[in-house]
Residue, then its C-alpha position, 0 to 999 in steps of 0.5 A: m485477444t486479453e492481457q495475460l496476466s504476470q503470476v504477481e496479478q493473477r494472485l491479487a485475482d484469485l483474492g477477487l483484486e486487481v492491480p487499479e490505475v495509479v492514484p495521481p499524485v495530489a502535490a509536486y511528487v511522481p508515485a514511484v522512482r526507481h534507481g538502478d535495481l530498487v522502485f520507491t513509492s511514494g505514500q498511497l493512500p486509501m483511494v477507490s475510483g479517485a475517492m479516499s475510503a474513509t477520513g479520520k483517526v484510527g482508534d477503538g470508539h464514537g467517532l474514531v475509525p476501527p483498526a479491522d476497517a484501518q486494516a483494510m484500507a492499509q491493504v488498499c493503499a499497498l495495492n496502490a502502492i503496487a499500480a504504482v510499480k506496475a506503472l513504472v517497471g511495466d511486469l510485476d513479475t520482475v520485482v524479485r523482493v518487497v525490501k522493506v514497507v512504512g506503513f503511518v496510521a492517523s491515531d488517537p492518542s490512546f490508540t498503539g495497535q498501528p503495527a496490526v493495522v499496517n498488516g494490512a499491507s503487509e499480509l497483501l503483500g506476502k500473498a501478492f509476491g510470495d517469498a519475495g513478498v516478505h519484508a522489514r517494516s516501519a509502523v508509524g502512528v502521526a497525528a494527521l495525514p493528507l486530506d485527514a486519511p487514517v492511513e498512508v503505506e509507502i514501499v520500497v522492491a528490487v528489480r531484476d533488467 
């Protein structure tokens, strides 16, 4: 007997995606914490099958991670954040709202396209959660991220009991 997918997981499956296993923490923290009806994820990196999908600074030019690639990595980060939420609450259909998304982009000093990069996460959350995926957001350029990741994303979601 196969496990029935939540509506959120079915939407992701329709996009050719599945919720991965939770990425184990790389330091002293947990992937997500629930307080009342809010779930806060830790920053999620673009890890696929336990490995960083790419490293380096985002920007235009030789030796830099192209913005389009970084946008795809932000989507991976969002998928990893969804995994952290699922591991904590079990059923993704209990998510009633994606409240806030914060995206960090390790940026070359001349790069100012952080919002477009973080759109990778925002757009995936919208597709996965529908109207409940509309959220407030910050897209921040930083000098460096853990493990030389180009992008990191954290989310806050509201859930029902």
